Backbone as CSV, one residue per row, in Angstrom:
resi,resn,N_x,N_y,N_z,CA_x,CA_y,CA_z,C_x,C_y,C_z
1,MET,183.410,82.718,74.198,184.521,81.869,74.593,185.738,82.219,73.758
2,ALA,186.872,82.339,74.419,188.113,82.676,73.721,189.155,81.592,73.949
3,LEU,189.848,81.207,72.876,190.983,80.307,72.951,192.181,81.043,72.371
4,GLY,193.388,80.673,72.819,194.555,81.307,72.240,195.736,81.395,73.167
5,ASP,196.585,82.371,72.874,197.835,82.531,73.607,197.812,83.805,74.435
6,SER,198.984,84.415,74.631,199.085,85.581,75.513,198.306,86.782,74.998
7,LEU,198.124,86.891,73.687,197.350,88.014,73.154,195.908,87.938,73.640
8,ALA,195.302,86.766,73.496,193.929,86.593,73.954,193.841,86.657,75.474
9,PHE,194.913,86.264,76.152,194.939,86.322,77.617,194.944,87.771,78.103
10,GLY,195.489,88.677,77.279,195.500,90.093,77.648,196.851,90.638,78.023
11,VAL,197.913,89.858,77.802,199.258,90.323,78.154,199.570,91.610,77.390
12,GLY,200.180,92.544,78.081,200.482,93.846,77.515,199.572,94.927,78.048
13,ALA,198.351,94.557,78.409,197.416,95.504,79.019,197.760,95.666,80.489
14,ALA,197.462,96.823,81.043,197.756,97.070,82.459,197.008,96.082,83.348
15,ASN,195.786,95.761,82.971,194.976,94.783,83.699,194.436,93.790,82.676
16,PRO,195.160,92.695,82.408,194.777,91.770,81.342,193.342,91.267,81.437
17,ALA,192.887,90.977,82.647,191.548,90.405,82.814,190.447,91.393,82.456
18,ALA,190.728,92.677,82.590,189.703,93.692,82.330,189.981,94.521,81.090
19,GLU,191.268,94.669,80.723,191.625,95.565,79.623,192.242,94.850,78.430
20,GLY,192.343,93.524,78.501,192.737,92.768,77.326,191.623,92.818,76.296
21,TYR,191.949,92.561,75.038,190.945,92.750,73.991,189.764,91.794,74.111
22,VAL,189.981,90.611,74.664,188.870,89.671,74.826,187.850,90.224,75.817
23,ALA,188.337,90.720,76.939,187.435,91.313,77.941,186.751,92.558,77.397
24,LEU,187.498,93.380,76.666,186.919,94.595,76.098,185.849,94.261,75.057
25,THR,186.069,93.206,74.295,185.066,92.791,73.318,183.776,92.385,74.012
26,ALA,183.900,91.626,75.101,182.706,91.235,75.862,181.976,92.468,76.387
27,ASP,182.727,93.444,76.883,182.110,94.693,77.359,181.387,95.401,76.220
28,ASN,182.024,95.445,75.055,181.402,96.100,73.897,180.090,95.421,73.523
29,LEU,180.087,94.088,73.542,178.897,93.353,73.124,177.736,93.526,74.092
30,LEU,178.043,93.819,75.341,176.977,94.044,76.325,176.184,95.305,76.015
31,LEU,176.742,96.167,75.170,176.031,97.380,74.759,175.151,97.116,73.548
32,ASN,175.300,95.929,72.967,174.526,95.548,71.795,173.172,94.990,72.234
33,ASP,172.139,95.307,71.460,170.788,94.828,71.809,170.737,93.316,71.960
34,ARG,171.614,92.639,71.238,171.618,91.172,71.279,171.867,90.645,72.687
35,PHE,172.655,91.359,73.466,172.999,90.887,74.810,172.626,91.861,75.927
36,ALA,172.170,93.041,75.581,171.925,94.077,76.582,170.966,93.620,77.672
37,GLU,169.936,92.875,77.311,168.928,92.470,78.295,169.259,91.143,78.951
38,ARG,169.659,90.153,78.162,169.872,88.820,78.742,171.289,88.599,79.241
39,GLY,172.215,89.548,78.949,173.568,89.439,79.475,174.482,88.586,78.617
40,LEU,175.720,88.521,79.059,176.746,87.774,78.325,177.814,87.324,79.309
41,GLU,178.155,86.056,79.261,179.205,85.516,80.120,180.436,85.234,79.280
42,LEU,181.592,85.637,79.787,182.851,85.414,79.080,183.605,84.240,79.691
43,ILE,184.075,83.338,78.824,184.932,82.227,79.249,186.214,82.331,78.436
44,ASN,187.284,82.738,79.081,188.567,82.909,78.395,189.487,81.759,78.777
45,LEU,189.704,80.841,77.852,190.525,79.658,78.100,191.970,79.840,77.661
46,SER,192.302,80.999,77.131,193.635,81.223,76.566,194.725,81.127,77.627
47,GLU,195.936,80.796,77.166,197.078,80.631,78.060,198.324,81.256,77.434
48,PRO,199.011,82.129,78.168,200.251,82.711,77.638,201.236,81.623,77.237
49,GLY,201.877,81.798,76.105,202.867,80.847,75.637,202.313,79.699,74.826
50,ALA,200.999,79.604,74.693,200.396,78.467,74.001,200.691,78.491,72.508
51,THR,201.034,77.340,71.977,201.154,77.148,70.538,199.888,76.454,70.045
52,SER,199.770,76.305,68.736,198.614,75.594,68.200,198.606,74.144,68.678
53,ALA,199.797,73.567,68.880,199.881,72.192,69.383,199.403,72.109,70.821
54,ASP,199.717,73.129,71.616,199.271,73.140,73.011,197.751,73.162,73.095
55,ILE,197.113,73.875,72.188,195.659,74.001,72.234,194.971,72.655,72.042
56,VAL,195.555,71.797,71.201,194.898,70.515,70.911,195.383,69.382,71.802
57,GLU,196.308,69.660,72.721,196.755,68.610,73.646,195.587,68.108,74.487
58,ALA,195.686,66.863,74.924,194.642,66.282,75.753,194.428,67.128,77.006
59,GLU,193.158,67.361,77.324,192.745,68.102,78.513,193.210,69.560,78.490
60,SER,193.562,70.053,77.310,193.968,71.449,77.201,192.788,72.274,76.686
61,GLN,193.083,73.394,76.027,192.041,74.354,75.692,190.912,73.759,74.845
62,LEU,191.258,72.997,73.818,190.219,72.461,72.944,189.302,71.504,73.687
63,ASP,189.870,70.580,74.446,189.049,69.632,75.201,188.162,70.361,76.203
64,ARG,188.712,71.342,76.873,187.928,72.103,77.853,186.822,72.888,77.168
65,ALA,187.112,73.417,75.990,186.106,74.182,75.255,184.951,73.290,74.828
66,VAL,185.278,72.137,74.248,184.238,71.220,73.785,183.400,70.724,74.965
67,GLU,184.052,70.421,76.077,183.322,69.966,77.256,182.350,71.038,77.742
68,GLU,182.819,72.290,77.787,181.960,73.390,78.232,180.782,73.581,77.281
69,ILE,181.049,73.481,75.999,179.985,73.618,75.008,178.942,72.522,75.192
70,ASP,179.399,71.276,75.368,178.483,70.146,75.522,177.636,70.268,76.782
71,VAL,178.262,70.664,77.881,177.530,70.799,79.150,176.422,71.832,79.018
72,ARG,176.752,72.956,78.420,175.765,74.027,78.300,174.666,73.678,77.294
73,ALA,175.013,72.902,76.291,174.007,72.530,75.295,173.015,71.503,75.830
74,SER,173.439,70.721,76.817,172.590,69.627,77.314,171.881,69.935,78.625
75,ASP,172.227,71.054,79.279,171.547,71.344,80.544,170.190,72.002,80.277
76,VAL,169.454,72.274,81.353,168.094,72.800,81.210,168.054,74.323,81.264
77,GLN,169.184,74.935,81.534,169.204,76.393,81.634,169.090,77.020,80.253
78,ALA,168.240,78.006,80.139,168.013,78.650,78.852,169.046,79.739,78.590
79,ASN,169.341,79.935,77.320,170.206,81.038,76.883,171.604,81.030,77.507
80,ASN,172.162,79.851,77.731,173.529,79.807,78.259,174.482,79.051,77.328
81,GLU,174.031,78.811,76.085,174.881,78.117,75.127,176.004,79.045,74.646
82,ILE,177.078,78.435,74.167,178.187,79.206,73.607,177.782,79.707,72.221
83,GLU,177.734,81.016,72.055,177.292,81.605,70.791,178.437,82.177,69.967
84,ILE,179.509,82.605,70.634,180.620,83.262,69.942,181.927,82.655,70.432
85,ILE,182.795,82.297,69.507,184.104,81.734,69.851,185.172,82.485,69.056
86,SER,186.223,82.920,69.754,187.353,83.554,69.061,188.622,82.744,69.312
87,ILE,189.488,82.742,68.306,190.751,82.000,68.398,191.882,82.899,67.924
88,ASP,192.921,82.983,68.725,194.083,83.824,68.419,195.331,82.994,68.698
89,VAL,195.976,82.479,67.656,197.120,81.598,67.846,198.051,81.715,66.652
90,GLY,199.296,81.290,66.825,200.259,81.282,65.728,201.545,82.001,66.047
91,GLY,201.494,82.981,66.939,202.698,83.730,67.273,203.775,82.873,67.889
92,ASN,203.387,81.992,68.797,204.376,81.138,69.449,204.848,80.017,68.531
93,ASP,204.029,79.646,67.564,204.488,78.690,66.547,205.654,79.307,65.777
94,LEU,205.510,80.575,65.413,206.578,81.273,64.691,207.821,81.415,65.557
95,LEU,207.627,81.772,66.826,208.770,81.983,67.715,209.542,80.699,67.995
96,SER,208.907,79.550,67.751,209.611,78.283,67.981,210.812,78.129,67.066
97,LEU,210.826,78.871,65.961,211.960,78.805,65.042,213.206,79.446,65.632
98,ALA,213.032,80.259,66.673,214.171,80.935,67.286,214.577,80.305,68.612
99,GLU,214.036,79.127,68.920,214.418,78.443,70.151,215.845,77.892,70.017
100,PRO,216.539,77.726,71.147,217.943,77.271,71.101,218.160,75.960,70.350
101,ASP,217.163,75.066,70.352,217.346,73.777,69.685,216.983,73.826,68.203
102,SER,216.651,75.009,67.700,216.259,75.123,66.301,217.443,74.837,65.387
103,PRO,217.271,73.999,64.381,218.360,73.714,63.436,218.741,74.942,62.608
104,CYS,217.887,75.941,62.641,218.159,77.148,61.861,219.276,77.986,62.471
105,PHE,219.602,77.740,63.732,220.734,78.436,64.334,222.045,77.960,63.711
106,GLU,222.125,76.647,63.445,223.358,76.081,62.891,223.515,76.391,61.414
107,ASP,222.435,76.195,60.660,222.509,76.365,59.210,221.187,76.933,58.699
108,PRO,221.053,78.271,58.716,219.775,78.890,58.337,219.393,78.671,56.881
109,LEU,220.340,78.305,56.037,220.028,78.075,54.628,219.937,76.593,54.293
110,GLY,220.159,75.743,55.280,220.193,74.307,55.030,218.809,73.690,54.903
111,GLY,218.804,72.467,54.400,217.558,71.750,54.203,216.829,71.455,55.494
112,VAL,217.591,71.203,56.577,216.953,70.886,57.855,216.174,72.086,58.365
113,CYS,216.753,73.276,58.198,216.057,74.487,58.623,214.790,74.699,57.801
114,ARG,214.891,74.529,56.495,213.716,74.708,55.647,212.639,73.689,55.992
115,THR,213.085,72.486,56.316,212.129,71.458,56.727,211.430,71.856,58.019
116,ARG,212.194,72.450,58.930,211.623,72.900,60.205,210.573,73.991,59.967
117,ILE,210.875,74.928,59.090,209.920,75.996,58.806,208.662,75.426,58.161
118,ASN,208.864,74.533,57.197,207.710,73.869,56.582,206.893,73.128,57.630
119,GLY,207.592,72.499,58.572,206.908,71.756,59.622,206.078,72.662,60.516
120,VAL,206.624,73.834,60.851,205.886,74.781,61.685,204.589,75.199,60.992
121,LEU,204.682,75.511,59.694,203.496,75.931,58.956,202.499,74.783,58.809
122,SER,203.005,73.594,58.538,202.129,72.428,58.383,201.449,72.070,59.698
123,ASP,202.217,72.123,60.791,201.646,71.812,62.104,200.558,72.809,62.469
124,LEU,200.813,74.089,62.197,199.800,75.107,62.484,198.537,74.842,61.681
125,GLN,198.712,74.510,60.403,197.545,74.225,59.567,196.760,73.036,60.110
126,ARG,197.467,71.976,60.462,196.798,70.773,60.957,196.110,71.031,62.294
127,ASN,196.811,71.685,63.225,196.256,71.914,64.554,195.072,72.870,64.523
128,LEU,195.183,73.923,63.709,194.071,74.869,63.624,192.861,74.217,62.951
129,THR,193.111,73.435,61.922,192.008,72.734,61.262,191.295,71.810,62.238
130,ARG,192.064,71.079,63.024,191.448,70.190,64.019,190.658,70.997,65.044
131,THR,191.233,72.088,65.507,190.555,72.918,66.515,189.232,73.428,65.982
132,LEU,189.253,73.991,64.792,188.034,74.560,64.222,187.004,73.482,63.901
133,THR,187.479,72.330,63.433,186.567,71.240,63.092,185.828,70.744,64.325
134,GLU,186.567,70.526,65.417,185.930,70.011,66.631,185.024,71.050,67.271
135,LEU,185.410,72.313,67.202,184.537,73.363,67.735,183.259,73.465,66.915
136,ARG,183.391,73.367,65.595,182.207,73.442,64.744,181.282,72.264,64.973
137,GLN,181.844,71.075,65.154,181.023,69.897,65.419,180.296,70.025,66.750
138,ALA,180.989,70.580,67.741,180.381,70.725,69.071,179.353,71.845,69.107
139,ALA,179.591,72.899,68.339,178.711,74.068,68.365,178.341,74.467,66.940
140,PRO,177.432,73.750,66.312,177.098,73.996,64.897,176.571,75.400,64.629
141,GLN,175.925,76.008,65.616,175.305,77.317,65.417,176.188,78.478,65.872
142,ALA,177.309,78.190,66.495,178.146,79.262,67.046,178.861,80.030,65.938
143,GLU,179.133,81.278,66.214,179.962,82.096,65.328,181.413,81.921,65.775
144,ILE,182.291,81.577,64.852,183.694,81.346,65.184,184.557,82.343,64.415
145,TYR,185.457,83.004,65.137,186.298,84.041,64.552,187.771,83.696,64.774
146,VAL,188.545,83.734,63.708,189.990,83.534,63.779,190.660,84.884,63.533
147,ILE,191.514,85.301,64.447,192.176,86.599,64.369,193.620,86.397,63.936
148,ASP,194.069,87.163,62.964,195.442,86.994,62.501,196.415,87.805,63.352
149,LEU,197.694,87.752,62.994,198.748,88.404,63.766,199.100,89.757,63.173
150,PHE,199.622,90.642,64.021,200.177,91.907,63.548,201.687,91.870,63.714
151,ASN,202.365,92.785,63.041,203.817,92.897,63.166,204.130,93.933,64.247
152,PRO,204.593,93.506,65.416,204.828,94.463,66.504,205.947,95.449,66.224
153,TYR,206.804,95.131,65.240,207.924,96.007,64.919,207.578,97.035,63.838
154,SER,206.387,96.936,63.278,206.030,97.825,62.179,206.040,99.288,62.628
155,GLY,206.811,100.100,61.919,206.895,101.512,62.246,207.961,101.862,63.258
156,THR,208.693,100.862,63.746,209.719,101.136,64.754,211.041,101.544,64.130
157,GLY,211.258,101.197,62.869,212.531,101.474,62.236,213.617,100.499,62.608
158,GLU,213.286,99.481,63.398,214.280,98.488,63.786,214.520,97.502,62.647
159,SER,215.686,96.892,62.677,216.041,95.963,61.610,215.146,94.728,61.601
160,LEU,214.461,94.452,62.712,213.571,93.301,62.764,212.237,93.556,62.067
161,GLU,211.993,94.801,61.683,210.672,95.145,61.130,210.333,94.334,59.883
162,ILE,211.248,94.312,58.923,210.983,93.620,57.663,210.944,92.104,57.883
163,ILE,211.860,91.610,58.692,211.928,90.174,58.927,210.666,89.668,59.608
164,ALA,210.226,90.415,60.621,209.015,90.023,61.330,207.815,90.043,60.394
165,SER,207.792,91.011,59.486,206.683,91.103,58.540,206.595,89.843,57.680
166,ILE,207.738,89.357,57.215,207.751,88.147,56.395,207.252,86.947,57.191
167,GLY,207.772,86.797,58.404,207.361,85.668,59.229,205.887,85.717,59.588
168,VAL,205.412,86.893,59.973,204.013,87.044,60.350,203.093,86.745,59.174
169,GLN,203.471,87.198,57.976,202.621,86.944,56.822,202.589,85.467,56.451
170,GLN,203.678,84.755,56.713,203.654,83.308,56.505,202.622,82.662,57.427
171,ILE,202.648,83.031,58.702,201.685,82.486,59.654,200.269,82.914,59.276
172,ASN,200.095,84.185,58.929,198.770,84.674,58.567,198.233,83.971,57.319
173,GLY,199.138,83.572,56.428,198.712,82.825,55.254,198.035,81.523,55.636
174,VAL,198.607,80.840,56.617,198.006,79.590,57.093,196.668,79.860,57.768
175,LEU,196.637,80.868,58.645,195.397,81.190,59.360,194.276,81.514,58.382
176,ALA,194.605,82.310,57.345,193.596,82.707,56.373,193.146,81.537,55.521
177,ALA,194.100,80.703,55.108,193.763,79.567,54.253,192.853,78.575,54.972
178,VAL,193.168,78.272,56.221,192.323,77.350,56.988,190.944,77.962,57.220
179,SER,190.913,79.252,57.537,189.641,79.925,57.822,188.745,80.004,56.598
180,ALA,189.338,79.886,55.400,188.565,80.018,54.164,187.728,78.788,53.845
181,SER,187.921,77.701,54.591,187.163,76.480,54.327,185.673,76.722,54.541
182,GLY,184.895,76.492,53.508,183.456,76.691,53.606,182.797,75.746,54.589
183,GLU,183.362,74.561,54.766,182.775,73.579,55.675,182.843,74.022,57.121
184,LEU,183.863,74.830,57.455,184.052,75.237,58.846,183.203,76.446,59.212
185,GLY,182.818,77.236,58.238,181.978,78.389,58.523,182.613,79.375,59.481
186,VAL,183.898,79.644,59.262,184.660,80.517,60.160,184.813,81.898,59.536
187,ARG,184.859,82.911,60.372,185.071,84.279,59.902,186.493,84.719,60.274
188,PHE,187.185,85.252,59.288,188.576,85.657,59.455,188.635,87.150,59.760
189,VAL,189.302,87.497,60.855,189.426,88.896,61.279,190.892,89.295,61.140
190,SER,191.198,90.146,60.173,192.581,90.550,59.952,192.870,91.889,60.602
191,VAL,193.929,91.896,61.418,194.362,93.141,62.073,195.747,93.548,61.589
192,TYR,196.311,92.783,60.659,197.678,93.038,60.209,197.837,94.449,59.657
193,GLU,196.973,94.836,58.734,197.080,96.152,58.116,196.808,97.268,59.128
194,LEU,195.909,97.003,60.065,195.582,98.011,61.079,196.820,98.461,61.844
195,PHE,197.706,97.516,62.139,198.876,97.798,62.968,200.089,98.255,62.154
196,GLN,199.938,98.335,60.840,201.079,98.761,60.029,201.504,100.185,60.414
197,GLY,202.764,100.322,60.787,203.309,101.615,61.184,202.970,102.035,62.590
198,ARG,202.255,101.176,63.336,201.739,101.573,64.645,202.491,100.969,65.829
199,GLY,203.579,100.249,65.566,204.301,99.626,66.668,204.621,100.590,67.804
200,PRO,205.156,101.791,67.512,205.487,102.720,68.593,204.270,103.193,69.383
201,GLN,203.085,103.095,68.802,201.875,103.590,69.455,201.100,102.507,70.183
202,TRP,200.985,101.335,69.569,200.044,100.336,70.051,200.695,99.070,70.604
203,VAL,202.017,99.068,70.736,202.707,97.884,71.260,203.318,98.217,72.614
204,ALA,203.222,97.275,73.541,203.694,97.478,74.911,205.215,97.561,74.960
205,SER,205.724,97.898,76.124,207.165,98.088,76.292,207.952,96.804,76.091
206,ASP,207.286,95.639,76.133,208.004,94.390,75.891,208.311,94.191,74.413
207,GLY,207.759,95.069,73.557,208.052,95.013,72.134,207.285,93.960,71.360
208,ILE,206.400,93.227,71.997,205.692,92.132,71.344,204.171,92.261,71.465
209,HIS,203.707,92.474,72.681,202.268,92.448,72.930,201.636,93.833,72.773
210,PRO,200.337,93.888,72.552,199.673,95.189,72.457,199.654,95.881,73.824
211,ASN,199.744,97.203,73.817,199.525,97.943,75.055,198.016,98.154,75.214
212,ASN,197.614,98.972,76.160,196.174,99.190,76.369,195.485,99.664,75.093
213,ASP,196.126,100.600,74.380,195.538,101.096,73.136,195.477,100.002,72.084
214,GLY,196.527,99.200,72.000,196.533,98.102,71.040,195.416,97.108,71.300
215,HIS,195.174,96.822,72.579,194.075,95.917,72.919,192.728,96.548,72.579
216,ARG,192.619,97.850,72.719,191.379,98.530,72.321,191.139,98.391,70.821
217,VAL,192.216,98.473,70.042,192.100,98.316,68.595,191.668,96.892,68.243
218,LEU,192.287,95.909,68.866,191.916,94.523,68.613,190.463,94.271,68.999
219,ALA,190.041,94.847,70.108,188.654,94.675,70.556,187.679,95.278,69.558
220,GLU,188.014,96.441,69.025,187.135,97.072,68.039,187.073,96.236,66.767
221,ALA,188.197,95.674,66.350,188.213,94.844,65.152,187.332,93.613,65.333
222,LEU,187.448,92.949,66.463,186.653,91.754,66.714,185.184,92.110,66.913
223,THR,184.921,93.181,67.651,183.540,93.606,67.870,182.861,93.938,66.549
224,ALA,183.555,94.681,65.688,182.982,95.055,64.396,182.654,93.820,63.562
225,ALA,183.546,92.821,63.596,183.294,91.590,62.842,182.059,90.876,63.386
226,ILE,181.934,90.807,64.700,180.789,90.128,65.315,179.494,90.862,65.008
227,GLU,179.546,92.179,65.031,178.344,92.979,64.802,178.062,93.206,63.311
228,GLY,178.974,92.759,62.451,178.758,92.872,61.021,178.767,94.294,60.509
229,ARG,179.669,95.085,61.026,179.756,96.494,60.618,181.198,96.851,60.301
230,ASN,181.380,98.042,59.771,182.725,98.532,59.504,183.428,98.895,60.796
231,LEU,184.719,98.678,60.813,185.523,99.030,61.986,185.647,100.545,62.095
232,VAL,185.475,101.069,63.302,185.608,102.503,63.553,186.530,102.702,64.756
233,LEU,187.732,103.214,64.502,188.664,103.440,65.597,188.225,104.646,66.426
234,PRO,188.356,104.581,67.749,188.126,105.770,68.572,189.021,106.910,68.105
235,SER,188.545,108.141,68.213,189.265,109.286,67.659,190.674,109.421,68.210
236,ASP,190.877,109.066,69.482,192.210,109.212,70.067,193.186,108.160,69.562
237,LEU,192.674,107.125,68.902,193.543,106.086,68.352,193.720,106.215,66.853
238,ALA,192.941,107.078,66.232,192.950,107.187,64.784,193.968,108.191,64.263
239,VAL,194.795,108.746,65.143,195.810,109.705,64.702,196.821,109.004,63.822
240,ALA,197.504,109.781,62.990,198.480,109.218,62.065,199.590,108.517,62.828
241,PRO,200.133,107.429,62.268,201.238,106.732,62.942,202.454,107.628,63.072
242,LEU,203.235,107.360,64.089,204.446,108.126,64.314,205.439,107.902,63.184
243,VAL,206.173,108.934,62.827,207.201,108.801,61.796,208.422,108.153,62.421
244,SER,208.933,107.126,61.792,210.103,106.429,62.323,211.134,106.289,61.230
245,PRO,212.403,106.134,61.594,213.443,105.955,60.576,213.287,104.631,59.871
246,ALA,213.899,104.549,58.721,213.866,103.283,57.991,214.589,102.213,58.782
247,PRO,214.208,100.936,58.587,214.873,99.866,59.315,216.389,99.965,59.192
248,GLY,217.060,99.873,60.349,218.511,99.903,60.366,219.092,101.273,60.626
249,GLU,218.262,102.339,60.565,218.777,103.680,60.754,218.617,104.183,62.177
250,SER,217.853,103.469,62.982,217.540,103.967,64.314,218.548,103.541,65.354
251,GLY,219.446,102.648,64.979,220.342,102.095,65.987,219.748,100.874,66.625
252,GLY,218.389,100.703,66.435,217.704,99.498,66.910,217.848,99.300,68.394
253,SER,217.844,98.031,68.778,217.906,97.679,70.195,219.073,96.754,70.447
254,GLY,220.101,96.874,69.622,221.261,96.025,69.818,221.052,94.617,69.339
255,GLU,220.021,94.410,68.477,219.695,93.056,68.049,220.079,92.810,66.597
256,ASP,220.980,93.632,66.046,221.309,93.499,64.639,221.850,92.115,64.308
257,GLY,222.611,91.529,65.228,223.131,90.190,64.978,222.017,89.177,64.857
258,VAL,221.044,89.269,65.774,219.889,88.379,65.709,219.094,88.657,64.451
259,ALA,218.944,89.956,64.112,218.169,90.332,62.944,218.787,89.741,61.684
260,MET,220.102,89.843,61.532,220.750,89.320,60.340,220.615,87.803,60.272
261,TRP,220.667,87.155,61.432,220.466,85.707,61.446,219.064,85.362,60.975
262,LEU,218.077,86.152,61.422,216.708,85.890,61.017,216.504,86.166,59.536
263,VAL,217.199,87.162,59.004,217.121,87.430,57.569,217.586,86.204,56.798
264,LEU,218.731,85.666,57.197,219.278,84.496,56.518,218.350,83.301,56.639
265,MET,217.687,83.207,57.792,216.843,82.048,58.043,215.498,82.162,57.360
266,ILE,214.806,83.276,57.570,213.411,83.372,57.157,213.252,83.744,55.695
267,VAL,214.022,84.705,55.221,213.782,85.205,53.872,213.920,84.115,52.817
268,PRO,215.047,83.379,52.749,215.130,82.337,51.726,214.098,81.245,51.944
269,ALA,213.930,80.830,53.201,213.033,79.719,53.476,211.589,80.089,53.211
270,ALA,211.230,81.342,53.475,209.852,81.775,53.261,209.455,81.637,51.803
271,PHE,210.371,81.935,50.915,210.042,81.879,49.500,210.322,80.510,48.898
272,ILE,211.281,79.787,49.453,211.615,78.468,48.922,210.671,77.412,49.481
273,ALA,210.457,77.462,50.803,209.709,76.398,51.451,208.231,76.697,51.610
274,GLY,207.870,77.960,51.797,206.468,78.237,52.085,205.925,79.482,51.441
275,GLY,206.490,79.900,50.353,206.031,81.126,49.717,204.590,81.053,49.272
276,PHE,204.119,79.855,48.948,202.737,79.702,48.497,201.761,80.109,49.580
277,VAL,202.163,80.015,50.833,201.264,80.346,51.931,200.943,81.826,51.931
278,SER,201.943,82.669,51.699,201.699,84.102,51.636,200.734,84.440,50.518
279,ALA,200.865,83.759,49.400,199.950,84.003,48.292,198.526,83.682,48.714
280,ALA,198.361,82.558,49.413,197.027,82.183,49.884,196.473,83.233,50.835
281,TYR,197.352,83.776,51.666,196.946,84.807,52.634,196.338,86.009,51.922
282,PHE,197.043,86.524,50.912,196.564,87.724,50.241,195.313,87.441,49.429
283,VAL,195.210,86.253,48.831,194.010,85.911,48.071,192.803,85.853,48.992
284,VAL,192.951,85.175,50.119,191.831,85.025,51.046,191.451,86.361,51.654
285,ARG,192.462,87.186,51.996,192.170,88.507,52.552,191.323,89.308,51.591
286,GLY,191.535,89.135,50.305,190.759,89.862,49.320,189.301,89.462,49.324
287,ARG,189.032,88.244,49.813,187.643,87.758,49.835,186.981,88.066,51.159
288,ASN,187.724,88.568,52.133,187.146,88.813,53.464,187.243,90.278,53.818
């Protein structure tokens, strides 16, 4: 079972339902002895555009997931319980800071903006904790995996590369910190380093989502975590990242004005309002 946003839905792949990383992971697991004979059914509840708040809304992904888990646990059919759950969320929480009603547009260094950033991180922590807690209560024996975010601009040489890295690491800090709770029994799958320098290779033309190759990489990362082995990239994906100019030297995509606004907004606030989160991210990553 998969919960999440457009990444888990498969956006960016030519055929999201078949070539998104969630579908590819299910295909990979069917080759494993654990499922080769008895099969494996995939339930993908993810929705493009979903934030962590959307997931916990009434009758949304979390409620549907718990209901499905309960139905399968109480029926008489054998071997149909939910055994593996993946969650991919946080990107749209970060993007909410760039919405037209964001106070950071008016005053990126002001207290209201910093409060908004703190609120985004706090809301993500609260919503993810609730999601994982209810899933764990509903499925005590299930394996639950939380996947972090990658920087789609990494290696592009665009001015957004550094800014996106700061924002993504703030979100990843929350994801890692929540996943580290021993009571939840969650496994953290980090793909951030995998995508470093790979934006030109593994990101779709929309500049945000993984392309087919990117989804293959995500699938291998999740599959390896589930199977308890080291990640092994296919040979055609393991080539060195493309060489790109330093941020600001490529001419970018005409977004320098937006980039400078984001620098003013995220950089001070990240260290003033939520710098501790990044520290938690790196500490937890060291343990996983």
